[in-house]
C-alpha positions as CSV (number, residue, x, y, z in Angstrom):
1,M,3.2,10.6,20.4
2,T,0.5,8.1,20.2
3,K,-2.8,9.0,22.0
4,I,-4.6,6.3,24.0
5,M,-8.3,6.5,24.4
6,K,-11.0,4.2,26.0
7,A,-13.6,2.6,23.5
8,S,-16.6,4.5,25.3
9,E,-14.8,7.8,24.7
10,F,-13.9,6.9,21.1
11,K,-17.5,5.7,20.5
12,A,-18.8,9.1,21.5
13,K,-16.3,11.3,19.6
14,C,-15.5,8.9,16.6
15,L,-15.9,11.5,14.0
16,A,-14.0,14.1,15.7
17,V,-11.1,11.5,16.4
18,M,-11.0,10.6,12.8
19,D,-10.7,14.2,11.7
20,E,-7.8,14.8,14.4
21,V,-6.0,11.6,13.1
22,A,-6.2,12.8,9.5
23,K,-5.1,16.4,10.2
24,T,-2.3,15.6,12.6
25,G,-1.1,12.3,11.3
26,E,-0.9,10.9,14.9
27,A,-2.3,7.5,15.6
28,V,-4.9,6.7,18.2
29,I,-4.9,3.5,20.3
30,V,-8.5,2.5,21.4
31,T,-8.5,0.2,24.4
32,K,-11.0,-1.9,26.0
33,N,-10.9,-3.0,29.5
34,G,-7.4,-1.5,29.7
35,Q,-6.2,-3.6,26.8
36,P,-5.5,-2.1,23.3
37,M,-7.7,-3.3,20.6
38,V,-7.5,-1.2,17.7
39,E,-5.2,1.5,16.3
40,L,-6.6,4.4,14.2
41,V,-3.8,5.6,11.8
42,P,-3.8,8.0,8.8
43,H,-4.7,6.6,5.6
44,K,-1.7,6.9,3.2
45,K,-2.3,6.8,-0.7
46,K,-0.3,4.2,-2.6
47,A,2.1,5.9,-5.1
48,K,1.3,4.8,-8.8
49,R,3.8,2.5,-10.1
50,N,5.4,3.4,-13.6
51,L,5.4,0.3,-15.5
52,I,8.5,1.7,-17.7
53,G,11.4,0.1,-16.3
54,L,9.6,-2.2,-14.0
55,L,11.8,-5.3,-15.0
56,K,15.0,-3.6,-15.2
57,D,17.9,-5.4,-13.8
58,D,15.5,-8.5,-13.5
59,L,15.0,-9.3,-17.4
60,I,18.1,-10.7,-19.1
61,I,18.1,-11.0,-22.8
62,T,20.3,-13.9,-24.2
63,G,21.0,-14.3,-27.9
64,D,19.9,-12.0,-30.7
65,I,16.4,-11.1,-30.7
66,I,16.6,-8.7,-33.6
67,S,17.7,-10.7,-36.5
68,P,15.3,-12.8,-38.5
69,I,15.2,-16.6,-37.8
70,D,15.7,-19.3,-40.6
71,V,12.9,-21.4,-38.9
72,E,9.4,-21.3,-40.6
73,W,6.7,-21.3,-38.0
74,D,3.7,-23.4,-38.1
75,A,1.5,-20.4,-38.0
76,M,2.8,-19.0,-41.3
77,K,1.7,-22.2,-43.2
């Protein structure tokens, strides 16, 4: 359940509220004049992406890429 808090209360208890959100994982909505202004949510670390297999099923190889070619490249002249 999300906790709702007035901005003046949040200002007075900011560090304690941040600790509580980090510990419980529950969000806190801060209101100003009765209107929601911001939502404080716990930070989630992004998982490291493994580059091995990143293009699996996206990259299609057509033709023979292993056999030597009969064309001489300009770079080898």
